[in-house]
C-alpha positions as CSV (number, residue, x, y, z in Angstrom):
1,M,8.1,40.2,9.3
2,T,9.4,42.2,12.2
3,A,12.0,44.7,10.8
4,N,15.5,43.7,11.9
5,P,18.1,46.4,12.6
6,R,19.5,47.8,9.4
7,G,23.1,47.3,8.3
8,T,25.7,50.0,7.7
9,E,26.8,51.8,4.6
10,Q,29.8,49.6,4.4
11,C,27.9,46.4,4.9
12,P,24.2,46.9,4.1
13,R,21.6,44.3,4.8
14,V,20.3,43.0,1.5
15,G,17.2,40.9,1.0
16,L,17.7,38.7,-2.1
17,F,14.6,38.2,-4.1
18,V,15.4,34.9,-5.8
19,T,12.5,34.9,-8.4
20,C,10.3,32.0,-9.3
21,L,12.3,30.9,-12.4
22,A,15.6,30.8,-10.5
23,D,14.1,28.9,-7.7
24,A,12.3,26.3,-9.9
25,I,14.6,26.0,-12.9
26,R,18.0,27.6,-12.3
27,P,19.0,27.6,-8.6
28,R,22.6,28.2,-9.5
29,L,21.6,31.7,-10.5
30,G,20.5,32.4,-6.9
31,F,23.8,31.2,-5.6
32,A,25.7,33.3,-8.2
33,A,23.7,36.4,-7.0
34,L,24.5,35.6,-3.4
35,H,28.2,35.2,-4.2
36,L,28.3,38.6,-6.0
37,L,26.4,40.5,-3.3
38,E,28.7,39.1,-0.6
39,A,31.7,40.0,-2.7
40,A,30.3,43.5,-2.9
41,G,30.4,43.8,0.8
42,C,26.7,43.1,1.6
43,A,25.1,41.0,4.4
44,V,22.7,38.9,2.4
45,E,19.5,37.1,3.6
46,V,16.9,35.2,1.6
47,P,13.5,35.6,3.3
48,R,11.7,32.2,3.4
49,A,8.3,33.9,3.1
50,Q,9.0,35.2,-0.4
51,T,6.9,33.9,-3.3
52,C,6.1,35.3,-6.8
53,C,6.4,39.0,-7.3
54,G,2.9,39.0,-8.7
55,Q,3.7,40.1,-12.2
56,P,2.0,37.2,-14.1
57,A,-1.3,37.9,-12.3
58,Y,-1.1,41.7,-12.5
59,N,-0.2,41.6,-16.2
60,S,-3.1,39.3,-16.9
61,G,-5.6,41.6,-15.4
62,D,-5.9,40.0,-12.0
63,S,-5.4,43.2,-10.1
64,R,-6.6,41.7,-6.8
65,G,-4.2,38.7,-7.0
66,G,-1.3,40.9,-8.0
67,A,-1.9,43.3,-5.1
68,A,-2.1,40.4,-2.6
69,L,1.2,39.1,-3.7
70,A,2.7,42.6,-3.6
71,R,1.6,42.9,0.1
72,R,3.2,39.5,0.9
73,V,6.5,40.6,-0.7
74,I,6.5,44.0,1.0
75,A,5.9,42.4,4.4
76,A,8.8,39.9,3.8
77,F,11.3,42.5,2.6
78,E,10.6,45.9,4.1
79,G,13.1,45.3,7.0
80,Y,16.1,45.4,4.7
81,D,18.3,48.2,3.5
82,Y,17.9,47.0,-0.1
83,V,16.0,44.4,-2.1
84,V,18.1,43.0,-4.9
85,V,16.7,40.9,-7.8
86,P,18.6,39.0,-10.5
87,S,15.9,40.0,-13.0
88,G,14.9,43.3,-14.5
89,S,11.4,42.0,-15.0
90,C,10.7,41.2,-11.3
91,A,12.7,44.2,-10.1
92,G,10.6,46.4,-12.4
93,M,7.4,45.0,-11.0
94,I,8.4,45.9,-7.5
95,R,9.9,49.3,-8.4
96,M,7.4,50.5,-10.9
97,H,4.1,48.6,-10.4
98,Y,3.7,47.9,-6.7
99,P,2.8,51.5,-6.0
100,E,0.4,51.3,-9.0
101,A,-1.1,48.0,-7.8
102,L,-1.7,49.4,-4.3
103,A,-2.6,53.0,-5.2
104,G,-6.1,52.5,-3.7
105,D,-4.9,51.1,-0.4
106,P,-3.8,54.0,1.9
107,A,-2.4,51.5,4.5
108,W,-0.1,49.8,2.0
109,L,0.8,52.5,-0.6
110,P,3.4,54.2,1.5
111,R,5.0,50.9,2.3
112,A,5.0,50.0,-1.4
113,E,6.6,53.3,-2.4
114,A,9.3,52.9,0.3
115,L,10.2,49.4,-0.8
116,A,10.2,50.4,-4.5
117,G,12.8,53.1,-3.7
118,R,15.1,50.4,-2.2
119,T,14.7,47.7,-4.8
120,H,17.3,47.2,-7.5
121,E,18.1,44.8,-10.3
122,L,21.3,42.9,-9.4
123,L,23.7,44.2,-12.1
124,S,22.7,47.8,-11.7
125,F,22.9,47.5,-7.9
126,L,26.5,46.2,-8.1
127,V,27.6,49.1,-10.4
128,D,25.3,52.0,-9.5
129,V,24.9,51.5,-5.7
130,R,28.0,49.5,-4.6
131,G,30.5,50.7,-7.3
132,W,31.7,47.1,-7.5
133,R,33.8,45.4,-10.1
134,P,34.8,41.7,-10.3
135,E,38.4,40.7,-9.6
136,G,40.2,37.5,-10.5
137,V,37.4,36.2,-12.8
138,S,38.4,34.8,-16.1
139,L,36.6,33.0,-19.0
140,A,38.2,32.3,-22.3
141,A,35.2,32.7,-24.6
142,S,33.4,35.0,-27.0
143,A,30.0,36.3,-26.0
144,T,27.2,38.5,-27.1
145,Y,24.6,40.3,-24.9
146,H,20.8,40.7,-25.2
147,D,19.2,43.5,-23.3
148,S,15.8,42.4,-21.9
149,C,12.9,44.8,-22.4
150,A,12.0,45.3,-18.7
151,G,15.5,46.0,-17.5
152,L,16.3,48.3,-20.5
153,R,13.1,50.2,-20.7
154,E,11.8,50.3,-17.2
155,L,15.1,50.4,-15.3
156,G,17.6,51.9,-17.8
157,I,20.0,48.9,-17.5
158,L,22.3,49.0,-20.5
159,A,25.9,50.0,-19.6
160,Q,26.1,48.3,-16.3
161,P,26.3,44.6,-17.4
162,R,28.9,45.5,-20.1
163,A,31.0,47.4,-17.6
164,L,31.1,44.4,-15.4
165,L,31.8,41.9,-18.2
166,R,34.7,44.0,-19.5
167,E,36.5,43.1,-16.3
168,V,36.3,39.3,-17.0
169,E,39.7,38.3,-18.3
170,G,39.7,36.5,-21.6
171,L,36.0,37.3,-22.4
172,E,35.5,38.9,-25.8
173,L,32.2,40.8,-26.1
174,R,30.7,41.2,-29.6
175,P,27.8,43.4,-30.5
176,L,24.4,41.8,-31.2
177,T,22.2,43.3,-34.0
178,G,18.9,44.1,-32.4
179,N,20.2,43.7,-28.9
180,D,17.4,45.9,-27.7
181,V,14.6,44.1,-29.6
182,C,12.3,41.8,-27.7
183,C,13.1,38.1,-27.8
184,G,9.4,37.2,-27.8
185,F,9.2,35.9,-24.3
186,G,7.3,38.7,-22.6
187,G,6.2,36.7,-19.6
188,T,2.6,35.7,-20.2
189,F,2.9,37.0,-23.8
190,C,4.5,33.8,-25.0
191,V,1.6,31.8,-23.5
192,K,-1.1,34.0,-24.9
193,Y,0.4,34.5,-28.4
194,P,2.7,31.5,-29.0
195,S,2.9,31.8,-32.8
196,I,4.0,35.4,-32.6
197,S,6.4,34.7,-29.8
198,N,8.0,31.8,-31.8
199,A,8.4,34.0,-34.9
200,I,10.1,36.7,-32.9
201,V,12.5,34.3,-31.1
202,K,13.4,32.6,-34.4
203,E,14.6,35.9,-35.8
204,K,16.5,36.6,-32.6
205,A,18.2,33.2,-32.8
206,V,19.4,33.9,-36.3
207,L,20.9,37.2,-35.2
208,I,22.6,35.6,-32.2
209,E,24.2,32.9,-34.4
210,A,25.4,35.6,-36.9
211,T,27.7,37.0,-34.2
212,G,29.8,33.8,-34.3
213,T,30.1,33.8,-30.5
214,E,30.1,30.9,-28.2
215,L,27.9,32.4,-25.5
216,L,24.7,34.3,-25.2
217,L,24.5,36.4,-22.0
218,G,21.7,38.5,-20.5
219,G,20.1,39.6,-17.2
220,D,16.7,37.9,-17.3
221,L,16.3,34.2,-17.0
222,G,13.0,34.1,-18.7
223,C,14.4,35.7,-21.9
224,L,17.5,33.5,-21.8
225,M,15.4,30.4,-21.5
226,N,13.3,31.4,-24.5
227,M,16.4,32.2,-26.6
228,A,18.3,29.1,-25.4
229,G,15.3,26.9,-26.4
230,A,15.2,28.5,-29.9
231,L,18.9,28.0,-30.4
232,H,18.7,24.4,-29.3
233,R,15.9,23.7,-31.7
234,R,18.1,25.1,-34.5
235,G,21.0,22.8,-33.5
236,S,23.1,25.8,-32.6
237,K,26.2,25.4,-30.4
238,V,25.6,28.8,-28.7
239,R,25.2,28.4,-25.0
240,A,23.2,30.7,-22.7
241,F,24.2,32.0,-19.3
242,H,22.9,34.7,-16.9
243,T,25.5,37.4,-16.6
244,A,25.7,36.9,-12.9
245,E,26.9,33.3,-13.4
246,V,29.8,34.4,-15.5
247,L,30.7,37.2,-13.1
248,A,30.6,34.7,-10.2
249,G,33.1,32.4,-12.0
250,M,30.4,29.9,-12.9
251,G,30.6,30.3,-16.7
252,G,32.3,26.9,-17.1
253,G,29.4,25.0,-15.7
254,P,26.2,23.8,-17.5
255,A,24.5,26.3,-19.6
256,I,20.8,27.0,-19.5
257,G,19.0,23.9,-20.7
258,E,22.0,21.6,-20.0
259,E,21.3,20.9,-16.3
260,G,19.5,17.7,-16.8
């Protein structure tokens, strides 16, 4: 992609990395992210050349495949002021692991490092970069929050989503025991070790139900899908949403797993 002129500090040009799961399973998450970024004063574009971030391949030992996908993403997004991702997992791949994946490629390593420095997870970008808070958003419900591993441990995302959710009128946030404990999804982990993954998410579902809340919120669609599935199998009435959907005023729509 030929780099287009950059935006301004008041209105930066943002490339929205939609993620595979949002594109294939939860498109409304992409629209929620777009709404929030525009509300935060950004000029947003969704490059059509984007594909997978390469994390499944890279984490499975396919270093060559992961690096090839990294180059594709870099070429598609390096003309933007920022790359914003509604997923700590995919954002962490670009920020933390692209330079690692391309460390032996002197032509691409500087480009990987430059893009990594301009890539942010959505909720942290809204708070830490744009200083944005939602206005006029309401949702009369009780909710609890799960902190996904990649966002929490790789990117330090903890206070930001809660700061944003506290601005939603009528929303009661209740603490979740083990909020920082893995849900068992782990990307390819749940495929390689399904019995362990299922055991972990069953424990998580019990703790979520113990909060007595109506909603489960989080910042990574993969984790939310995993927990929503476990809750559904238990016959639970707890409904799962990505935090961006609630902040965008979409919390009254179908929850994860209810679209069909």
